[in-house]
Legacy VTK file of the C-alpha trace (Angstrom):
# vtk DataFile Version 3.0
C-alpha trace
ASCII
DATASET POLYDATA
POINTS 151 float
-2.707 -11.817 -30.571
-4.261 -10.495 -27.395
-4.988 -6.820 -27.227
-5.115 -4.130 -24.559
-7.839 -1.573 -25.189
-7.240 1.798 -23.529
-9.959 4.407 -23.171
-9.115 7.934 -22.034
-11.920 10.067 -20.611
-11.981 13.620 -19.328
-14.696 14.799 -16.964
-14.913 18.215 -18.646
-13.538 20.221 -21.565
-11.340 22.134 -19.100
-9.793 18.911 -17.772
-9.328 17.643 -21.344
-7.586 20.892 -22.361
-5.343 20.782 -19.290
-4.460 17.133 -19.908
-3.636 17.775 -23.564
-1.102 20.409 -22.499
0.696 17.721 -20.452
0.562 14.616 -22.665
-1.196 13.466 -25.810
-3.465 10.414 -25.822
-0.767 8.562 -27.808
1.863 9.287 -25.135
-0.505 8.275 -22.329
-1.293 5.002 -24.134
2.443 4.374 -24.587
2.941 4.715 -20.811
0.016 2.369 -20.099
1.301 -0.262 -22.537
4.797 -0.057 -21.014
3.363 -0.867 -17.589
0.711 -3.415 -18.569
1.555 -6.932 -19.670
-2.069 -8.137 -19.867
-4.673 -7.857 -22.567
-8.090 -6.485 -21.691
-9.606 -3.087 -21.030
-8.287 -0.122 -19.085
-10.220 3.120 -18.778
-8.288 6.152 -17.565
-10.594 8.942 -16.396
-9.301 12.401 -15.562
-11.508 14.262 -13.111
-11.812 17.453 -11.080
-11.485 17.566 -7.276
-15.267 17.360 -6.700
-15.555 14.038 -8.565
-12.283 12.798 -7.058
-13.526 13.581 -3.545
-16.884 11.885 -4.190
-15.203 8.683 -5.413
-12.586 8.641 -2.638
-15.316 9.082 -0.011
-17.594 6.435 -1.536
-14.926 3.774 -2.031
-12.195 4.526 0.514
-14.125 6.490 3.154
-11.720 9.438 2.803
-13.413 12.826 2.488
-10.896 14.442 0.140
-9.748 14.028 -3.432
-6.665 11.921 -4.090
-4.240 11.759 -7.014
-5.138 8.280 -8.312
-7.713 5.582 -7.586
-7.650 2.155 -9.228
-10.756 0.021 -9.539
-9.791 -3.484 -10.731
-12.782 -5.503 -11.958
-11.108 -8.544 -13.459
-7.608 -9.967 -13.292
-6.502 -13.294 -14.714
-3.083 -14.493 -15.873
-3.815 -13.103 -19.340
-6.336 -10.294 -19.019
-7.580 -7.476 -16.878
-10.340 -4.909 -16.686
-10.006 -1.782 -14.563
-10.858 1.884 -14.258
-8.108 4.226 -13.119
-9.208 7.672 -11.960
-6.818 10.632 -11.853
-7.665 13.920 -10.174
-5.709 16.133 -12.543
-5.618 19.306 -10.386
-4.234 17.227 -7.484
-1.598 15.685 -9.793
-0.606 19.168 -10.996
-0.425 20.551 -7.440
1.667 17.612 -6.202
4.091 18.013 -9.103
4.585 21.705 -8.225
5.007 20.936 -4.516
7.514 18.145 -5.251
9.469 20.177 -7.821
8.713 17.684 -10.605
7.318 18.234 -14.062
3.629 17.445 -14.295
4.421 15.101 -17.186
6.869 13.046 -15.086
4.490 12.925 -12.112
1.571 11.918 -14.323
3.648 9.187 -16.011
4.529 7.856 -12.552
0.909 7.836 -11.382
-0.306 6.182 -14.598
2.271 3.423 -14.131
1.341 3.205 -10.440
-2.350 2.813 -11.297
-1.632 0.229 -14.004
0.423 -1.834 -11.552
-2.454 -1.740 -9.043
-4.788 -2.950 -11.822
-2.437 -5.928 -12.240
-2.573 -6.859 -8.569
0.455 -5.011 -7.218
0.090 -3.289 -3.877
2.094 -1.315 -1.333
0.348 -2.098 1.937
3.313 -4.018 3.368
6.977 -2.997 3.160
8.001 -5.961 1.002
5.175 -5.281 -1.483
5.956 -1.563 -1.473
9.649 -2.146 -2.261
8.733 -4.507 -5.109
6.185 -2.097 -6.569
8.476 0.929 -6.233
11.397 -0.849 -7.904
9.127 -1.849 -10.790
7.880 1.752 -11.118
11.464 3.068 -11.131
12.483 0.550 -13.827
9.477 1.268 -16.053
9.888 5.041 -15.709
13.603 4.793 -16.500
12.772 2.837 -19.665
10.442 5.702 -20.635
13.111 8.337 -19.955
11.858 9.598 -16.587
13.851 9.963 -13.350
13.325 7.961 -10.180
10.178 9.510 -8.639
11.241 8.549 -5.123
14.442 10.596 -5.094
14.235 14.164 -3.782
14.447 16.775 -6.523
LINES 1 152
151 0 1 2 3 4 5 6 7 8 9 10 11 12 13 14 15 16 17 18 19 20 21 22 23 24 25 26 27 28 29 30 31 32 33 34 35 36 37 38 39 40 41 42 43 44 45 46 47 48 49 50 51 52 53 54 55 56 57 58 59 60 61 62 63 64 65 66 67 68 69 70 71 72 73 74 75 76 77 78 79 80 81 82 83 84 85 86 87 88 89 90 91 92 93 94 95 96 97 98 99 100 101 102 103 104 105 106 107 108 109 110 111 112 113 114 115 116 117 118 119 120 121 122 123 124 125 126 127 128 129 130 131 132 133 134 135 136 137 138 139 140 141 142 143 144 145 146 147 148 149 150
């Protein structure tokens, strides 16, 4: 039986405390497993805006933090290895601005990042529609509403 190993890291005790008020490690791992059909290793790291900005500038040449960054290292038909970085304060702010619960927004972004780690993308319209419909289906199966509908 192939296995998916999931590591959850927090950049600071404050980020860890904030994350634990949103979702437990067990819940986060449940979301990851729902969205990931491969075995392998996924590391989810929750960071502050300073680290998020540094990574976004270094790897995407954008001088601001972003909600999620996915770094896929390996992808075969059976396995994957990737780091997925979440800027938790950005996720929390977006949820407030969009009128969503932070838990629902975080679940969406975790699924989004996991799909990127498996080779999905949204650069072209056709790819975006496919990825969004998969996100909607996975979130529905987990009891969350369609993240693309206005609240």
